[in-house]
mmCIF file of the N, C-alpha and C atoms, coordinates in Angstrom:
data_MODEL
# 
_entry.id   MODEL 
# 
loop_
_atom_site.group_PDB 
_atom_site.id 
_atom_site.type_symbol 
_atom_site.label_atom_id 
_atom_site.label_alt_id 
_atom_site.label_comp_id 
_atom_site.label_asym_id 
_atom_site.label_entity_id 
_atom_site.label_seq_id 
_atom_site.pdbx_PDB_ins_code 
_atom_site.Cartn_x 
_atom_site.Cartn_y 
_atom_site.Cartn_z 
_atom_site.occupancy 
_atom_site.B_iso_or_equiv 
_atom_site.pdbx_formal_charge 
_atom_site.auth_seq_id 
_atom_site.auth_comp_id 
_atom_site.auth_asym_id 
_atom_site.auth_atom_id 
_atom_site.pdbx_PDB_model_num 
ATOM 1   N N  . MET A 1 1  ? 35.198 -2.629  110.751 1.00 0.00 ? 1  MET A N  1 
ATOM 2   C CA . MET A 1 1  ? 35.279 -2.526  109.295 1.00 0.00 ? 1  MET A CA 1 
ATOM 3   C C  . MET A 1 1  ? 36.735 -2.740  108.873 1.00 0.00 ? 1  MET A C  1 
ATOM 4   N N  . PRO A 1 2  ? 36.984 -3.542  107.832 1.00 0.00 ? 2  PRO A N  1 
ATOM 5   C CA . PRO A 1 2  ? 38.350 -3.774  107.388 1.00 0.00 ? 2  PRO A CA 1 
ATOM 6   C C  . PRO A 1 2  ? 39.023 -2.468  106.974 1.00 0.00 ? 2  PRO A C  1 
ATOM 7   N N  . ALA A 1 3  ? 40.307 -2.424  107.166 1.00 0.00 ? 3  ALA A N  1 
ATOM 8   C CA . ALA A 1 3  ? 41.109 -1.220  106.811 1.00 0.00 ? 3  ALA A CA 1 
ATOM 9   C C  . ALA A 1 3  ? 42.373 -1.654  106.108 1.00 0.00 ? 3  ALA A C  1 
ATOM 10  N N  . LEU A 1 4  ? 43.024 -0.708  105.466 1.00 0.00 ? 4  LEU A N  1 
ATOM 11  C CA . LEU A 1 4  ? 44.243 -0.972  104.700 1.00 0.00 ? 4  LEU A CA 1 
ATOM 12  C C  . LEU A 1 4  ? 45.222 0.151   104.982 1.00 0.00 ? 4  LEU A C  1 
ATOM 13  N N  . ASN A 1 5  ? 46.430 -0.232  105.303 1.00 0.00 ? 5  ASN A N  1 
ATOM 14  C CA . ASN A 1 5  ? 47.481 0.781   105.546 1.00 0.00 ? 5  ASN A CA 1 
ATOM 15  C C  . ASN A 1 5  ? 48.388 0.762   104.322 1.00 0.00 ? 5  ASN A C  1 
ATOM 16  N N  . VAL A 1 6  ? 48.427 1.863   103.600 1.00 0.00 ? 6  VAL A N  1 
ATOM 17  C CA . VAL A 1 6  ? 49.190 1.959   102.375 1.00 0.00 ? 6  VAL A CA 1 
ATOM 18  C C  . VAL A 1 6  ? 50.229 3.078   102.511 1.00 0.00 ? 6  VAL A C  1 
ATOM 19  N N  . GLU A 1 7  ? 51.443 2.785   102.103 1.00 0.00 ? 7  GLU A N  1 
ATOM 20  C CA . GLU A 1 7  ? 52.522 3.795   102.177 1.00 0.00 ? 7  GLU A CA 1 
ATOM 21  C C  . GLU A 1 7  ? 52.659 4.515   100.836 1.00 0.00 ? 7  GLU A C  1 
ATOM 22  N N  . PHE A 1 8  ? 52.905 5.834   100.921 1.00 0.00 ? 8  PHE A N  1 
ATOM 23  C CA . PHE A 1 8  ? 53.133 6.672   99.748  1.00 0.00 ? 8  PHE A CA 1 
ATOM 24  C C  . PHE A 1 8  ? 54.378 7.487   99.925  1.00 0.00 ? 8  PHE A C  1 
ATOM 25  N N  . SER A 1 9  ? 55.039 7.830   98.836  1.00 0.00 ? 9  SER A N  1 
ATOM 26  C CA . SER A 1 9  ? 56.168 8.724   98.916  1.00 0.00 ? 9  SER A CA 1 
ATOM 27  C C  . SER A 1 9  ? 55.642 10.124  99.234  1.00 0.00 ? 9  SER A C  1 
ATOM 28  N N  . PRO A 1 10 ? 56.511 11.025  99.708  1.00 0.00 ? 10 PRO A N  1 
ATOM 29  C CA . PRO A 1 10 ? 56.054 12.375  99.985  1.00 0.00 ? 10 PRO A CA 1 
ATOM 30  C C  . PRO A 1 10 ? 55.399 13.049  98.757  1.00 0.00 ? 10 PRO A C  1 
ATOM 31  N N  . ASP A 1 11 ? 55.975 12.842  97.596  1.00 0.00 ? 11 ASP A N  1 
ATOM 32  C CA . ASP A 1 11 ? 55.416 13.450  96.377  1.00 0.00 ? 11 ASP A CA 1 
ATOM 33  C C  . ASP A 1 11 ? 54.027 12.854  96.074  1.00 0.00 ? 11 ASP A C  1 
ATOM 34  N N  . GLU A 1 12 ? 53.896 11.552  96.171  1.00 0.00 ? 12 GLU A N  1 
ATOM 35  C CA . GLU A 1 12 ? 52.583 10.911  95.953  1.00 0.00 ? 12 GLU A CA 1 
ATOM 36  C C  . GLU A 1 12 ? 51.546 11.430  96.935  1.00 0.00 ? 12 GLU A C  1 
ATOM 37  N N  . MET A 1 13 ? 51.908 11.544  98.200  1.00 0.00 ? 13 MET A N  1 
ATOM 38  C CA . MET A 1 13 ? 50.991 12.020  99.196  1.00 0.00 ? 13 MET A CA 1 
ATOM 39  C C  . MET A 1 13 ? 50.569 13.447  98.919  1.00 0.00 ? 13 MET A C  1 
ATOM 40  N N  . ALA A 1 14 ? 51.493 14.282  98.489  1.00 0.00 ? 14 ALA A N  1 
ATOM 41  C CA . ALA A 1 14 ? 51.155 15.685  98.153  1.00 0.00 ? 14 ALA A CA 1 
ATOM 42  C C  . ALA A 1 14 ? 50.175 15.721  96.983  1.00 0.00 ? 14 ALA A C  1 
ATOM 43  N N  . ARG A 1 15 ? 50.413 14.850  96.019  1.00 0.00 ? 15 ARG A N  1 
ATOM 44  C CA . ARG A 1 15 ? 49.492 14.817  94.857  1.00 0.00 ? 15 ARG A CA 1 
ATOM 45  C C  . ARG A 1 15 ? 48.119 14.314  95.270  1.00 0.00 ? 15 ARG A C  1 
ATOM 46  N N  . LEU A 1 16 ? 48.079 13.330  96.130  1.00 0.00 ? 16 LEU A N  1 
ATOM 47  C CA . LEU A 1 16 ? 46.773 12.812  96.604  1.00 0.00 ? 16 LEU A CA 1 
ATOM 48  C C  . LEU A 1 16 ? 46.048 13.875  97.430  1.00 0.00 ? 16 LEU A C  1 
ATOM 49  N N  . ARG A 1 17 ? 46.759 14.575  98.275  1.00 0.00 ? 17 ARG A N  1 
ATOM 50  C CA . ARG A 1 17 ? 46.129 15.656  99.084  1.00 0.00 ? 17 ARG A CA 1 
ATOM 51  C C  . ARG A 1 17 ? 45.546 16.725  98.176  1.00 0.00 ? 17 ARG A C  1 
ATOM 52  N N  . GLU A 1 18 ? 46.318 17.093  97.127  1.00 0.00 ? 18 GLU A N  1 
ATOM 53  C CA . GLU A 1 18 ? 45.834 18.106  96.204  1.00 0.00 ? 18 GLU A CA 1 
ATOM 54  C C  . GLU A 1 18 ? 44.577 17.661  95.504  1.00 0.00 ? 18 GLU A C  1 
ATOM 55  N N  . ARG A 1 19 ? 44.573 16.426  95.023  1.00 0.00 ? 19 ARG A N  1 
ATOM 56  C CA . ARG A 1 19 ? 43.399 15.897  94.330  1.00 0.00 ? 19 ARG A CA 1 
ATOM 57  C C  . ARG A 1 19 ? 42.181 15.845  95.276  1.00 0.00 ? 19 ARG A C  1 
ATOM 58  N N  . ALA A 1 20 ? 42.426 15.405  96.490  1.00 0.00 ? 20 ALA A N  1 
ATOM 59  C CA . ALA A 1 20 ? 41.315 15.323  97.462  1.00 0.00 ? 20 ALA A CA 1 
ATOM 60  C C  . ALA A 1 20 ? 40.754 16.728  97.712  1.00 0.00 ? 20 ALA A C  1 
ATOM 61  N N  . THR A 1 21 ? 41.631 17.714  97.877  1.00 0.00 ? 21 THR A N  1 
ATOM 62  C CA . THR A 1 21 ? 41.164 19.049  98.076  1.00 0.00 ? 21 THR A CA 1 
ATOM 63  C C  . THR A 1 21 ? 40.334 19.548  96.904  1.00 0.00 ? 21 THR A C  1 
ATOM 64  N N  . LEU A 1 22 ? 40.844 19.290  95.704  1.00 0.00 ? 22 LEU A N  1 
ATOM 65  C CA . LEU A 1 22 ? 40.091 19.732  94.491  1.00 0.00 ? 22 LEU A CA 1 
ATOM 66  C C  . LEU A 1 22 ? 38.733 19.021  94.395  1.00 0.00 ? 22 LEU A C  1 
ATOM 67  N N  . ALA A 1 23 ? 38.648 17.797  94.880  1.00 0.00 ? 23 ALA A N  1 
ATOM 68  C CA . ALA A 1 23 ? 37.394 17.059  94.844  1.00 0.00 ? 23 ALA A CA 1 
ATOM 69  C C  . ALA A 1 23 ? 36.488 17.409  96.018  1.00 0.00 ? 23 ALA A C  1 
ATOM 70  N N  . GLY A 1 24 ? 37.008 18.219  96.948  1.00 0.00 ? 24 GLY A N  1 
ATOM 71  C CA . GLY A 1 24 ? 36.195 18.605  98.107  1.00 0.00 ? 24 GLY A CA 1 
ATOM 72  C C  . GLY A 1 24 ? 35.975 17.458  99.081  1.00 0.00 ? 24 GLY A C  1 
ATOM 73  N N  . LYS A 1 25 ? 36.980 16.550  99.156  1.00 0.00 ? 25 LYS A N  1 
ATOM 74  C CA . LYS A 1 25 ? 36.858 15.392  100.024 1.00 0.00 ? 25 LYS A CA 1 
ATOM 75  C C  . LYS A 1 25 ? 38.036 15.308  100.952 1.00 0.00 ? 25 LYS A C  1 
ATOM 76  N N  . SER A 1 26 ? 37.842 14.545  102.016 1.00 0.00 ? 26 SER A N  1 
ATOM 77  C CA . SER A 1 26 ? 38.988 14.266  102.879 1.00 0.00 ? 26 SER A CA 1 
ATOM 78  C C  . SER A 1 26 ? 39.934 13.331  102.100 1.00 0.00 ? 26 SER A C  1 
ATOM 79  N N  . LEU A 1 27 ? 41.156 13.291  102.523 1.00 0.00 ? 27 LEU A N  1 
ATOM 80  C CA . LEU A 1 27 ? 42.141 12.414  101.861 1.00 0.00 ? 27 LEU A CA 1 
ATOM 81  C C  . LEU A 1 27 ? 41.664 10.971  101.954 1.00 0.00 ? 27 LEU A C  1 
ATOM 82  N N  . LYS A 1 28 ? 41.199 10.561  103.142 1.00 0.00 ? 28 LYS A N  1 
ATOM 83  C CA . LYS A 1 28 ? 40.727 9.187   103.342 1.00 0.00 ? 28 LYS A CA 1 
ATOM 84  C C  . LYS A 1 28 ? 39.590 8.865   102.380 1.00 0.00 ? 28 LYS A C  1 
ATOM 85  N N  . GLN A 1 29 ? 38.603 9.752   102.283 1.00 0.00 ? 29 GLN A N  1 
ATOM 86  C CA . GLN A 1 29 ? 37.442 9.503   101.421 1.00 0.00 ? 29 GLN A CA 1 
ATOM 87  C C  . GLN A 1 29 ? 37.867 9.474   99.958  1.00 0.00 ? 29 GLN A C  1 
ATOM 88  N N  . HIS A 1 30 ? 38.743 10.384  99.581  1.00 0.00 ? 30 HIS A N  1 
ATOM 89  C CA . HIS A 1 30 ? 39.201 10.431  98.181  1.00 0.00 ? 30 HIS A CA 1 
ATOM 90  C C  . HIS A 1 30 ? 39.915 9.143   97.779  1.00 0.00 ? 30 HIS A C  1 
ATOM 91  N N  . VAL A 1 31 ? 40.851 8.696   98.644  1.00 0.00 ? 31 VAL A N  1 
ATOM 92  C CA . VAL A 1 31 ? 41.606 7.474   98.332  1.00 0.00 ? 31 VAL A CA 1 
ATOM 93  C C  . VAL A 1 31 ? 40.670 6.278   98.286  1.00 0.00 ? 31 VAL A C  1 
ATOM 94  N N  . HIS A 1 32 ? 39.706 6.233   99.195  1.00 0.00 ? 32 HIS A N  1 
ATOM 95  C CA . HIS A 1 32 ? 38.730 5.135   99.201  1.00 0.00 ? 32 HIS A CA 1 
ATOM 96  C C  . HIS A 1 32 ? 37.938 5.141   97.872  1.00 0.00 ? 32 HIS A C  1 
ATOM 97  N N  . ASP A 1 33 ? 37.398 6.323   97.522  1.00 0.00 ? 33 ASP A N  1 
ATOM 98  C CA . ASP A 1 33 ? 36.554 6.418   96.337  1.00 0.00 ? 33 ASP A CA 1 
ATOM 99  C C  . ASP A 1 33 ? 37.316 6.063   95.050  1.00 0.00 ? 33 ASP A C  1 
ATOM 100 N N  . VAL A 1 34 ? 38.509 6.593   94.910  1.00 0.00 ? 34 VAL A N  1 
ATOM 101 C CA . VAL A 1 34 ? 39.314 6.335   93.722  1.00 0.00 ? 34 VAL A CA 1 
ATOM 102 C C  . VAL A 1 34 ? 39.661 4.861   93.623  1.00 0.00 ? 34 VAL A C  1 
ATOM 103 N N  . THR A 1 35 ? 40.014 4.262   94.720  1.00 0.00 ? 35 THR A N  1 
ATOM 104 C CA . THR A 1 35 ? 40.369 2.828   94.732  1.00 0.00 ? 35 THR A CA 1 
ATOM 105 C C  . THR A 1 35 ? 39.188 1.945   94.320  1.00 0.00 ? 35 THR A C  1 
ATOM 106 N N  . VAL A 1 36 ? 38.053 2.206   94.909  1.00 0.00 ? 36 VAL A N  1 
ATOM 107 C CA . VAL A 1 36 ? 36.867 1.427   94.588  1.00 0.00 ? 36 VAL A CA 1 
ATOM 108 C C  . VAL A 1 36 ? 36.426 1.650   93.132  1.00 0.00 ? 36 VAL A C  1 
ATOM 109 N N  . GLN A 1 37 ? 36.475 2.931   92.665  1.00 0.00 ? 37 GLN A N  1 
ATOM 110 C CA . GLN A 1 37 ? 36.098 3.224   91.278  1.00 0.00 ? 37 GLN A CA 1 
ATOM 111 C C  . GLN A 1 37 ? 37.057 2.518   90.300  1.00 0.00 ? 37 GLN A C  1 
ATOM 112 N N  . GLU A 1 38 ? 38.351 2.455   90.612  1.00 0.00 ? 38 GLU A N  1 
ATOM 113 C CA . GLU A 1 38 ? 39.273 1.779   89.717  1.00 0.00 ? 38 GLU A CA 1 
ATOM 114 C C  . GLU A 1 38 ? 39.012 0.299   89.680  1.00 0.00 ? 38 GLU A C  1 
ATOM 115 N N  . ALA A 1 39 ? 38.730 -0.314  90.834  1.00 0.00 ? 39 ALA A N  1 
ATOM 116 C CA . ALA A 1 39 ? 38.393 -1.756  90.867  1.00 0.00 ? 39 ALA A CA 1 
ATOM 117 C C  . ALA A 1 39 ? 37.151 -2.025  90.060  1.00 0.00 ? 39 ALA A C  1 
ATOM 118 N N  . ASP A 1 40 ? 36.148 -1.163  90.192  1.00 0.00 ? 40 ASP A N  1 
ATOM 119 C CA . ASP A 1 40 ? 34.910 -1.322  89.414  1.00 0.00 ? 40 ASP A CA 1 
ATOM 120 C C  . ASP A 1 40 ? 35.159 -1.134  87.917  1.00 0.00 ? 40 ASP A C  1 
ATOM 121 N N  . ARG A 1 41 ? 36.026 -0.165  87.543  1.00 0.00 ? 41 ARG A N  1 
ATOM 122 C CA . ARG A 1 41 ? 36.359 0.075   86.139  1.00 0.00 ? 41 ARG A CA 1 
ATOM 123 C C  . ARG A 1 41 ? 37.032 -1.167  85.529  1.00 0.00 ? 41 ARG A C  1 
ATOM 124 N N  . ILE A 1 42 ? 37.958 -1.741  86.259  1.00 0.00 ? 42 ILE A N  1 
ATOM 125 C CA . ILE A 1 42 ? 38.673 -2.889  85.752  1.00 0.00 ? 42 ILE A CA 1 
ATOM 126 C C  . ILE A 1 42 ? 37.709 -4.077  85.597  1.00 0.00 ? 42 ILE A C  1 
ATOM 127 N N  . ALA A 1 43 ? 36.808 -4.275  86.541  1.00 0.00 ? 43 ALA A N  1 
ATOM 128 C CA . ALA A 1 43 ? 35.823 -5.347  86.434  1.00 0.00 ? 43 ALA A CA 1 
ATOM 129 C C  . ALA A 1 43 ? 34.914 -5.116  85.211  1.00 0.00 ? 43 ALA A C  1 
ATOM 130 N N  . PHE A 1 44 ? 34.522 -3.876  84.977  1.00 0.00 ? 44 PHE A N  1 
ATOM 131 C CA . PHE A 1 44 ? 33.695 -3.563  83.802  1.00 0.00 ? 44 PHE A CA 1 
ATOM 132 C C  . PHE A 1 44 ? 34.444 -3.892  82.513  1.00 0.00 ? 44 PHE A C  1 
ATOM 133 N N  . VAL A 1 45 ? 35.688 -3.433  82.426  1.00 0.00 ? 45 VAL A N  1 
ATOM 134 C CA . VAL A 1 45 ? 36.477 -3.692  81.204  1.00 0.00 ? 45 VAL A CA 1 
ATOM 135 C C  . VAL A 1 45 ? 36.664 -5.200  80.978  1.00 0.00 ? 45 VAL A C  1 
ATOM 136 N N  . GLU A 1 46 ? 36.966 -5.920  82.045  1.00 0.00 ? 46 GLU A N  1 
ATOM 137 C CA . GLU A 1 46 ? 37.121 -7.354  81.899  1.00 0.00 ? 46 GLU A CA 1 
ATOM 138 C C  . GLU A 1 46 ? 35.814 -8.029  81.433  1.00 0.00 ? 46 GLU A C  1 
ATOM 139 N N  . GLY A 1 47 ? 34.699 -7.577  81.949  1.00 0.00 ? 47 GLY A N  1 
ATOM 140 C CA . GLY A 1 47 ? 33.404 -8.092  81.517  1.00 0.00 ? 47 GLY A CA 1 
ATOM 141 C C  . GLY A 1 47 ? 33.129 -7.741  80.044  1.00 0.00 ? 47 GLY A C  1 
ATOM 142 N N  . ALA A 1 48 ? 33.463 -6.536  79.660  1.00 0.00 ? 48 ALA A N  1 
ATOM 143 C CA . ALA A 1 48 ? 33.245 -6.123  78.288  1.00 0.00 ? 48 ALA A CA 1 
ATOM 144 C C  . ALA A 1 48 ? 34.124 -6.949  77.325  1.00 0.00 ? 48 ALA A C  1 
ATOM 145 N N  . VAL A 1 49 ? 35.363 -7.171  77.698  1.00 0.00 ? 49 VAL A N  1 
ATOM 146 C CA . VAL A 1 49 ? 36.257 -7.997  76.885  1.00 0.00 ? 49 VAL A CA 1 
ATOM 147 C C  . VAL A 1 49 ? 35.723 -9.415  76.759  1.00 0.00 ? 49 VAL A C  1 
ATOM 148 N N  . ALA A 1 50 ? 35.272 -9.982  77.864  1.00 0.00 ? 50 ALA A N  1 
ATOM 149 C CA . ALA A 1 50 ? 34.721 -11.339 77.827  1.00 0.00 ? 50 ALA A CA 1 
ATOM 150 C C  . ALA A 1 50 ? 33.494 -11.400 76.918  1.00 0.00 ? 50 ALA A C  1 
ATOM 151 N N  . GLU A 1 51 ? 32.618 -10.403 77.002  1.00 0.00 ? 51 GLU A N  1 
ATOM 152 C CA . GLU A 1 51 ? 31.446 -10.378 76.155  1.00 0.00 ? 51 GLU A CA 1 
ATOM 153 C C  . GLU A 1 51 ? 31.854 -10.209 74.675  1.00 0.00 ? 51 GLU A C  1 
ATOM 154 N N  . ALA A 1 52 ? 32.807 -9.371  74.397  1.00 0.00 ? 52 ALA A N  1 
ATOM 155 C CA . ALA A 1 52 ? 33.261 -9.185  73.015  1.00 0.00 ? 52 ALA A CA 1 
ATOM 156 C C  . ALA A 1 52 ? 33.829 -10.502 72.470  1.00 0.00 ? 52 ALA A C  1 
ATOM 157 N N  . GLU A 1 53 ? 34.603 -11.183 73.297  1.00 0.00 ? 53 GLU A N  1 
ATOM 158 C CA . GLU A 1 53 ? 35.171 -12.473 72.861  1.00 0.00 ? 53 GLU A CA 1 
ATOM 159 C C  . GLU A 1 53 ? 34.077 -13.506 72.623  1.00 0.00 ? 53 GLU A C  1 
ATOM 160 N N  . ARG A 1 54 ? 32.996 -13.423 73.395  1.00 0.00 ? 54 ARG A N  1 
ATOM 161 C CA . ARG A 1 54 ? 31.886 -14.352 73.246  1.00 0.00 ? 54 ARG A CA 1 
ATOM 162 C C  . ARG A 1 54 ? 31.129 -14.133 71.980  1.00 0.00 ? 54 ARG A C  1 
ATOM 163 N N  . ILE A 1 55 ? 30.917 -12.855 71.593  1.00 0.00 ? 55 ILE A N  1 
ATOM 164 C CA . ILE A 1 55 ? 30.093 -12.566 70.397  1.00 0.00 ? 55 ILE A CA 1 
ATOM 165 C C  . ILE A 1 55 ? 30.908 -12.412 69.119  1.00 0.00 ? 55 ILE A C  1 
ATOM 166 N N  . LEU A 1 56 ? 32.234 -12.191 69.232  1.00 0.00 ? 56 LEU A N  1 
ATOM 167 C CA . LEU A 1 56 ? 33.038 -11.948 68.027  1.00 0.00 ? 56 LEU A CA 1 
ATOM 168 C C  . LEU A 1 56 ? 32.944 -13.012 66.987  1.00 0.00 ? 56 LEU A C  1 
ATOM 169 N N  . PRO A 1 57 ? 32.973 -14.325 67.336  1.00 0.00 ? 57 PRO A N  1 
ATOM 170 C CA . PRO A 1 57 ? 32.889 -15.343 66.302  1.00 0.00 ? 57 PRO A CA 1 
ATOM 171 C C  . PRO A 1 57 ? 31.588 -15.235 65.487  1.00 0.00 ? 57 PRO A C  1 
ATOM 172 N N  . GLY A 1 58 ? 30.493 -14.912 66.105  1.00 0.00 ? 58 GLY A N  1 
ATOM 173 C CA . GLY A 1 58 ? 29.249 -14.746 65.385  1.00 0.00 ? 58 GLY A CA 1 
ATOM 174 C C  . GLY A 1 58 ? 29.281 -13.520 64.483  1.00 0.00 ? 58 GLY A C  1 
ATOM 175 N N  . VAL A 1 59 ? 29.941 -12.478 64.916  1.00 0.00 ? 59 VAL A N  1 
ATOM 176 C CA . VAL A 1 59 ? 30.033 -11.259 64.081  1.00 0.00 ? 59 VAL A CA 1 
ATOM 177 C C  . VAL A 1 59 ? 30.892 -11.544 62.882  1.00 0.00 ? 59 VAL A C  1 
ATOM 178 N N  . THR A 1 60 ? 32.040 -12.180 63.070  1.00 0.00 ? 60 THR A N  1 
ATOM 179 C CA . THR A 1 60 ? 32.934 -12.433 61.940  1.00 0.00 ? 60 THR A CA 1 
ATOM 180 C C  . THR A 1 60 ? 32.305 -13.419 60.975  1.00 0.00 ? 60 THR A C  1 
ATOM 181 N N  . ASP A 1 61 ? 31.492 -14.342 61.464  1.00 0.00 ? 61 ASP A N  1 
ATOM 182 C CA . ASP A 1 61 ? 30.815 -15.311 60.574  1.00 0.00 ? 61 ASP A CA 1 
ATOM 183 C C  . ASP A 1 61 ? 29.723 -14.585 59.773  1.00 0.00 ? 61 ASP A C  1 
ATOM 184 N N  . ARG A 1 62 ? 29.043 -13.678 60.392  1.00 0.00 ? 62 ARG A N  1 
ATOM 185 C CA . ARG A 1 62 ? 27.889 -13.010 59.766  1.00 0.00 ? 62 ARG A CA 1 
ATOM 186 C C  . ARG A 1 62 ? 28.293 -11.917 58.804  1.00 0.00 ? 62 ARG A C  1 
ATOM 187 N N  . PHE A 1 63 ? 29.378 -11.189 59.149  1.00 0.00 ? 63 PHE A N  1 
ATOM 188 C CA . PHE A 1 63 ? 29.810 -10.085 58.291  1.00 0.00 ? 63 PHE A CA 1 
ATOM 189 C C  . PHE A 1 63 ? 31.191 -10.364 57.734  1.00 0.00 ? 63 PHE A C  1 
ATOM 190 N N  . PRO A 1 64 ? 31.308 -10.462 56.415  1.00 0.00 ? 64 PRO A N  1 
ATOM 191 C CA . PRO A 1 64 ? 32.591 -10.692 55.788  1.00 0.00 ? 64 PRO A CA 1 
ATOM 192 C C  . PRO A 1 64 ? 33.562 -9.562  56.111  1.00 0.00 ? 64 PRO A C  1 
ATOM 193 N N  . ALA A 1 65 ? 34.856 -9.841  55.947  1.00 0.00 ? 65 ALA A N  1 
ATOM 194 C CA . ALA A 1 65 ? 35.891 -8.896  56.348  1.00 0.00 ? 65 ALA A CA 1 
ATOM 195 C C  . ALA A 1 65 ? 35.662 -7.480  55.775  1.00 0.00 ? 65 ALA A C  1 
ATOM 196 N N  . GLY A 1 66 ? 35.213 -7.379  54.551  1.00 0.00 ? 66 GLY A N  1 
ATOM 197 C CA . GLY A 1 66 ? 35.038 -6.079  53.912  1.00 0.00 ? 66 GLY A CA 1 
ATOM 198 C C  . GLY A 1 66 ? 33.840 -5.310  54.458  1.00 0.00 ? 66 GLY A C  1 
ATOM 199 N N  . LEU A 1 67 ? 32.973 -5.960  55.217  1.00 0.00 ? 67 LEU A N  1 
ATOM 200 C CA . LEU A 1 67 ? 31.747 -5.319  55.762  1.00 0.00 ? 67 LEU A CA 1 
ATOM 201 C C  . LEU A 1 67 ? 31.836 -5.051  57.250  1.00 0.00 ? 67 LEU A C  1 
ATOM 202 N N  . ARG A 1 68 ? 32.976 -5.324  57.853  1.00 0.00 ? 68 ARG A N  1 
ATOM 203 C CA . ARG A 1 68 ? 33.149 -5.085  59.308  1.00 0.00 ? 68 ARG A CA 1 
ATOM 204 C C  . ARG A 1 68 ? 33.695 -3.748  59.573  1.00 0.00 ? 68 ARG A C  1 
# 
């Protein structure tokens, strides 16, 4: 399975360990989950922006400025 070696400052590592403990996860699992969730969040936002850009011309044509 592919792996990634990422360096953190001591303060960053302490914060990550604290968050992992609060989440009831190992540090490895917490960092994995947060990284994947953030990538998925960014993909969702980019998709939402693309969809908004696609439909916005129709909305502005259909609803005058005072009705938007």
